[in-house]
C-alpha positions in Angstrom: -18.3 -5.3 31.0 -19.1 -6.3 27.4 -15.8 -7.4 25.7 -16.7 -5.4 22.5 -17.2 -2.2 24.5 -14.0 -2.8 26.4 -11.9 -3.4 23.3 -13.5 -0.4 21.6 -12.6 1.9 24.5 -9.0 0.7 24.4 -8.9 1.3 20.6 -10.2 4.8 21.2 -7.4 5.4 23.7 -4.8 4.1 21.2 -6.1 6.5 18.5 -6.0 9.4 21.0 -2.4 8.7 21.8 -1.4 8.2 18.2 -2.8 11.6 17.3 -0.2 13.2 19.6 2.8 10.8 19.4 4.5 10.4 16.1 8.0 9.1 15.2 10.6 10.4 12.8 13.9 9.1 11.7 15.8 11.1 14.4 13.2 10.6 17.2 11.3 7.3 16.5 8.2 6.2 18.4 8.8 3.5 21.0 5.6 1.5 20.7 4.7 -1.1 23.4 2.4 -4.0 23.0 1.4 -6.0 26.1 -0.3 -9.3 25.9 -1.2 -11.5 28.9 2.0 -13.5 28.7 4.5 -11.5 26.7 5.6 -7.9 26.0 6.9 -6.4 22.8 8.7 -3.1 22.0 9.7 -1.6 18.7 11.1 1.7 17.4 9.0 3.0 14.5 9.7 5.7 12.0 6.2 6.9 11.1 7.3 9.1 8.2 8.5 6.0 6.3 6.2 3.5 8.0 9.3 1.4 8.9 10.2 -0.5 12.0 13.8 0.3 12.9 14.4 -2.3 15.6 12.4 -4.5 17.9 12.7 -6.5 21.1 10.4 -8.8 23.0 10.2 -11.2 25.9 10.3 -14.0 23.4 14.0 -13.2 22.4 16.2 -16.1 23.3 18.4 -14.2 25.8 15.4 -12.7 27.6 13.3 -15.9 27.6 16.1 -17.8 29.1 16.1 -15.6 32.2 14.3 -16.6 35.3 12.0 -14.0 36.9 8.6 -12.3 36.9 7.0 -10.7 33.8 7.9 -7.3 35.2 11.6 -8.2 35.5 11.6 -9.6 31.9 9.9 -6.4 30.8 12.7 -4.4 32.2 15.1 -6.6 30.2 13.1 -5.8 27.1 13.5 -2.1 27.7 17.3 -2.5 28.2 17.5 -4.6 25.0 15.6 -2.0 22.9 17.9 0.7 24.3 21.0 -1.3 23.4 19.7 -1.8 19.9 18.8 1.8 19.4 22.2 3.1 20.5 23.7 0.8 17.9 21.6 2.6 15.4 22.7 6.0 16.8 19.3 6.9 18.4 19.2 8.5 21.8 15.8 10.1 22.0 12.4 8.5 21.4 8.7 9.3 21.8 7.0 6.8 24.1 3.7 5.2 23.0 2.2 3.1 25.8 -0.3 1.5 23.3 -3.4 2.2 25.3 -2.2 0.6 28.4 -1.8 2.4 31.7 1.7 3.6 32.6 2.0 1.1 35.3 3.5 -2.4 35.9 5.1 -4.0 32.9 4.7 -0.9 30.7 6.5 1.2 33.3 9.2 -1.5 33.6 9.9 -1.3 29.9 10.3 2.5 30.1 12.5 2.2 33.2 14.7 -0.4 31.5 15.0 1.8 28.4 15.9 4.9 30.4 18.6 2.9 32.3 19.9 1.8 28.9 20.4 5.4 27.9 17.3 6.4 26.0 15.7 9.8 26.6 11.9 10.3 26.4 
């Protein structure tokens, strides 16, 4: 498949998701970005255009852990849940960022749910 066509399809999926999923101060958007090697998660208040907190597999405590990328993704979900409870946030809107809800994206969601977040 042509790389330009593939990236354009993924961008269209992102736009379709973003039309439906928005974040507020009380219920921010949990946005996931997945690269080939790492995974990033952040809570975003779309009304102010502000990132409330973020976690990634590059954080020192997570990067020091041994394990697969899926296991580290679950740790990222737990870290973002821990940071959000410190801010007093219990509910979020999940934005999978154009990726399928499978594998590492699902692992982040599971880790966040186990950490106490409600989607």
